[in-house]
C-alpha positions as CSV (number, residue, x, y, z in Angstrom):
1,X,-6.7,56.0,9.9
2,X,-7.9,53.8,12.7
3,X,-9.5,51.5,10.4
4,X,-6.1,51.1,8.3
5,X,-4.4,50.1,11.6
6,X,-7.2,47.5,12.3
7,X,-6.8,46.1,8.6
8,X,-3.1,46.1,8.9
9,X,-3.3,44.2,12.3
10,X,-5.8,41.6,11.0
11,X,-3.7,41.0,7.9
12,X,-0.6,40.5,10.1
13,X,-2.5,38.0,12.2
14,X,-3.6,36.1,9.3
15,X,-0.1,35.9,7.9
16,X,1.3,34.7,11.2
17,X,-1.4,32.0,11.4
18,X,-0.9,31.0,7.8
19,X,2.9,30.7,8.2
20,X,2.6,28.6,11.3
21,X,0.1,26.3,9.5
22,X,2.5,25.8,6.7
23,X,5.1,24.2,9.1
24,X,2.6,21.7,10.5
25,X,1.3,20.5,7.3
26,X,1.9,16.7,6.6
27,X,2.9,15.8,3.1
28,X,0.7,13.2,1.6
29,X,2.7,10.9,-0.6
30,X,1.3,8.1,-2.9
31,X,3.3,5.0,-2.1
32,X,2.8,2.5,-4.9
33,X,4.8,-0.2,-3.4
34,X,3.0,-0.3,-0.1
35,X,-0.4,0.1,-1.7
36,X,0.3,-2.8,-4.1
37,X,1.7,-5.0,-1.3
38,X,-1.3,-4.4,1.0
39,X,-3.8,-5.0,-2.0
40,X,-2.1,-8.2,-2.8
41,X,-2.1,-9.2,0.8
42,X,-5.9,-8.8,0.9
43,X,-6.3,-11.0,-2.1
44,X,-4.1,-13.7,-0.7
45,X,-6.2,-13.5,2.6
46,X,-9.4,-14.0,0.6
47,X,-7.9,-17.0,-1.0
48,X,-7.0,-18.3,2.5
49,X,-10.4,-17.7,3.7
50,X,-12.1,-19.6,0.9
51,X,-9.8,-22.6,0.7
52,X,-8.4,-22.8,4.2
53,X,-4.7,-22.5,3.0
54,X,-2.3,-20.1,1.7
55,X,-1.6,-20.2,-2.1
56,X,1.6,-22.1,-2.9
57,X,2.5,-19.5,-5.4
58,X,0.9,-16.2,-6.4
59,X,-0.3,-17.6,-9.8
60,X,-2.7,-19.8,-7.6
61,X,-4.7,-16.6,-7.3
62,X,-5.4,-16.4,-11.1
63,X,-6.9,-19.9,-11.9
64,X,-8.5,-22.8,-10.3
65,X,-6.1,-25.7,-9.7
66,X,-8.8,-28.0,-8.1
67,X,-8.3,-26.5,-4.6
68,X,-11.5,-27.1,-2.6
69,X,-13.3,-23.9,-1.8
70,X,-11.5,-21.8,-4.4
71,X,-14.0,-19.0,-5.5
72,X,-11.5,-16.9,-7.6
73,X,-10.0,-15.6,-9.6
74,X,-8.7,-13.4,-6.7
75,X,-6.2,-11.4,-8.9
76,X,-5.3,-10.4,-12.3
77,X,-1.9,-11.2,-13.9
78,X,-1.0,-7.6,-13.8
79,X,-1.5,-7.4,-9.9
80,X,1.4,-10.0,-9.6
81,X,3.9,-7.5,-11.1
82,X,5.4,-4.6,-9.1
83,X,5.3,-1.1,-10.4
84,X,8.4,-1.7,-12.5
85,X,6.7,-4.7,-14.3
86,X,8.8,-7.4,-12.5
87,X,7.2,-10.2,-10.5
88,X,6.5,-9.7,-6.8
89,X,8.4,-12.0,-4.5
90,X,6.4,-14.5,-2.5
91,X,7.8,-16.9,0.1
92,X,5.9,-19.3,2.1
93,X,7.6,-21.4,4.8
94,X,6.4,-20.8,8.4
95,X,4.4,-17.8,7.2
96,X,4.0,-15.9,4.0
97,X,6.0,-12.8,2.8
98,X,5.6,-10.6,0.0
99,X,8.5,-8.4,-1.2
100,X,9.4,-5.9,-3.8
101,X,12.8,-4.4,-4.7
102,X,12.7,-0.9,-6.1
103,X,15.2,-0.4,-8.9
104,X,16.5,2.8,-7.5
105,X,18.6,1.3,-4.8
106,X,16.0,1.8,-2.0
107,X,15.7,-1.1,0.5
108,X,13.6,-4.2,-0.3
109,X,10.0,-3.7,1.0
110,X,8.4,-6.8,2.6
111,X,5.0,-7.5,4.1
112,X,3.9,-10.4,6.2
113,X,0.8,-11.9,4.6
114,X,-0.7,-13.2,7.8
115,X,0.0,-9.9,9.9
116,X,-3.0,-7.5,10.3
117,X,-0.8,-4.3,10.4
């Protein structure tokens, strides 16, 4: 009988610990928009490292337009489309920004190309 009580106590402790662990588990979610923006930023930064300048347009990552130092291609044509097969936004003014607008009404996601975050 004593062993049954010990077994019951051990099972109770294990259940309590398991239940406590469930509440602290972080969900891991795949973020295709963020992943693609960060990957494209790295390709733009590689272009900038080789040529000393930002590409004027994303298509400059695909083929050599006579830019000194170009060692690409840095990307494939498919890399320039968002997960919904639409062109990724790219604006260069004082900096360079990539953007995607999910079709489900979620906010536009942007990423500064020159940022390290």
